[in-house]
C-alpha angles and dihedrals in degrees: 000000000000118000120201126183140175126170097326099327110114126187131181117203129184125228114238109288094005098107111356118045102167125118100236110069130053109269092210113106099346105194120232103174141357117197130175120187090337095311113120110222095173133020140131110320098179137068101218122097101198107128090199095056113115096238103040091121133110137204119352100012118176135197138185110223095196106113116135116183097174095109098027114105123214106280091023126121130252133184126250108182113231092019109053138235113338129196121237105230100191142347095280117122118262112282117194090202091059124095111233130193111261104224095177121013093189122219125300130203122188125194122184141189128174092273106021143048129194123201121194122189121191123192105174113231091015115055153319111227127186128187123182126190115198130179102216096189139323093305109026133074126183130199116197125188136189128182128192106194111207103166119112093238125068121257121228136164136072143304121207144165120228094206101206101195117177102181097213092312096300112160115246111255144107094331092062113092130186120198134187131184087240139045103268131224125187148143117270116208087231135332111296126204092204105044135048143152120269127195090277108012147341129305130198114213096184138013116288113260111242089219095051116044113199115246132178123171135196096026107179146144105273090197095061142297120015113229120207097246132116144136130225112198134187112181109300093348124084143168118214116199128194133169134194096232133061118257125238089209143320129239125210120207124169139173128168092281104044145017110208125197106192115196111204118208122193118242120202116165132164121209114289093016135126140213137179133192141163149195134210126208124196117196118203 
């Protein structure tokens, strides 16, 4: 476990393969806990202990949605950034909830200071990926990414952060507020009695039903571009999120333990090209 601290902001990160061993989420800098002045903003939100389960991740959990199996034969290998080369077991479409065989995990390097950690993942012939987590002060955390794409085929898809925020274990209900700098539109999975859009966000009018998780896809600014900026608030505590790239869309997913706003950023890379991006979190 890696412990970072700066002026009252405390973060626990896991080394690759130390806590989460599934094949869905990025293994770089898997968060375990985020605590500010004794208040736990992110922690375990599930009961299961299976390290190979697709959702055994906490806090600011990221994933590359870039898998293309069109030209991959059964038994062939495909790339999952932040995980390695995976083997295709059959002719079924890719399923991000499925556990795949890791044929080549690549090589990891981890560098640490008292308030930062840098994770570098090398998969020769495919990519060099770097992720750095820095605590800027007692309230702000930054995540910076860079990706050198070396494969002969182009890379396209999305990158997103699941943002599992637990707010000291408070149940999700009417005290949870979501705010955007625009009036949102989106596509609800079905009509909900306990969640709806407001002029600048989403409100919960009753606790989330454990048997019916709330889901809304393609949240965006119908008046134009969708900035990566939003706030999740629980009473007097809040997390403000901002990114340095526009979002393609945002997904909302909530159960009784967490409300997740998942900003999706488009990825389009040609062979031998590079991109970088980052997010800042402010904890109040």
